[in-house]
N, C-alpha and C positions, 0 to 999 in steps of 0.2 A: 609668856615666854617666846621672844620671836625667835627662831631658827632659819638659818638662810641654806640654799644650796644651790650650785650652779651647775648646769646641764648644759652641756654641749652637746649638739646632735648632728650627725652623719658630717665630721667633717674625714671625709674617705678620700682616697687616691683616686677616685674615678673623676672628681670632681677638677681635680687639676690639672693645668696643662699636659696633655699627653694622656689622660686618663680618657676613657667611655663617655663623659656626660659633664665637658669642661663649663666653669659657670664664670660669669663675667665677674674680675675683680678677685677671685678667691685667695690670692696669693694675701693681698691686701687686708680682707676679710679674718683670715684665719690667723696670718702677724697678731692684728688685734683680737679673736679668742686665745692665743695663746699669752698675751699680756694677761686675759683675766684668768685665764688659769695658774699662771705665777701669782696673781694679788692671791685668788681663794688656797692654792696652795700654803702661802706665808703665811695668812689669816687662820690659817686649819681650818676651812671650812669645808664641810660635803660636798664632794666634786661626783657627778654623774656623766659618762662618757655614755651617748649611745650611739649605735652603728646599727645599718639596715643591710639584708641580705636578702634581697628577693628569691621566693619560693614556688618559682615558676619556670618552664623550660627556654633557655635562650633571651636571659634577662636582658635591657638596653645598659644594665650598668650592675654594680654592686652585686658582681656573681660569685656566690660563697667559693670561700675555698681561692680567693683571687687576688692578687696585687691589689685589687681596685679596690677592693671592699675593704682592705685594713683601716685602720683609722691612721691620717697621716704624723708624719713622721711629728711636725708642729706641736701636735698636743697628744702625744703619746702617753697612756695611762700609767700612771706610778703606781707601785703595792699598794693598798688599801684605799685605791679608788674604785670607784663602782662602775662597773660595766654593764650594760644592757641591750641586749639586742632587739631588733626588731624586724620583724616582717612585712609591717605596714606603716602609713604614710605618718599615722600618729601614736607617738611613742607610748603613748598610756595604753593606747589596744594592744590586749592579748600579751602584753609585760606582766613586767613586777615591778614598775615605775611607779605606780602609786603607792603599793604596799612598802617599798625601802622608804619611800620618800614618809609615808604615813609612820612605820616604826621607828625611822630617826626624829620624829617630831617636828620635822620641818615646815614651816606657815609660810615662807617666801622664799620663788626662783627666780632665779638671774638664766634667762635664755639666749645660744648664741647658736651661730652653727647654719644649715643648709638644709633643703634650699627655702629661701623667705616667703614665697610663694604654696609651699607645702608641710615640710615638715614643722619650718618652725611657725607657722600659722597655726595649726594643729595642734601642736602640742600646747602654744601659749592660749589657745581658746579652751582647752579640754582642763590646762591647771586652774583657769580662771573657774570654770564652771565647777571643780570639786573645792573650791574654795579657799585654792592660793594666792597669794600677793607674788602678783608677776610684774617682773622686768624684762626686756628683752634688748640686748642692745644690738643696734640696727646694724652698726658699723663694723657689726664681726659676723655679719649674715650676708650671706649671697646668693643671687635669682640669676637668670639666663632671659634671654630675650622667650619670647610665648609670641603663640598668634592663635588669634581667633577671627575667624570669619574670614581670611585671606588677606589680614592685617597683623604685622610684625608689631608690636607692643616693647618696647626695648627693655633690656634689662633694670636699668634704672627705675625707667617709670613704675615698673612692675612690683620692685622692691618698693619703691615710694608708695604706693598705692595700697599696698599690704601692710606698711607700719603705719602708715595714717589710718587704717581700720584697728589695727590694734591696739594704737594709742587712744581709737577713741573710746572703747568699751571694757577692752580686754586687760591694757597691762600698758605700764610706764616706760616708754619707749624714749631708752638714753642713748648717747654716743661712748666711747670707749673711753675718751676723756674727763667726760663729765663720771662716769661711774668711777672710774679709777680716783677721781678727786675728791668724792664722795666717800669713799671706801674709808 
């Protein structure tokens, strides 16, 4: 029997305008994630909110006990929705996420959130590697410009490259509109 869960990853205040690590088009992707969340609530689907806090001195963002580390108001967890705190890029590393999914009989996960090139990539690959069917809602994820060997790679290209790689072997990659239409 198929059982699905929506996993929202790191949609936290520091990624929004005025935060410590603003992402490209974060408000658009977060609004799409909010649409996924509303649909999941209506369908009584399992929902997991993953949020990150660094455990290092002077973190660049997501400092514990700061407003920037809080889950953004667009996707505030409700009573009964699961929350997973992570301290690494991969939402499965040193957390109870895998156990939580297994305990609830989850076979399929839908992943959205931030950052495309880090936490979304790591979680989607890990989920596929442990045998889950993975869907990534690409326009409900955000990235940012990156630098490599002195060259700036624009956020749109970073995002597309990671979605392409995930779509090749790890996940079904869809848009919010297509995902909601199929629900």
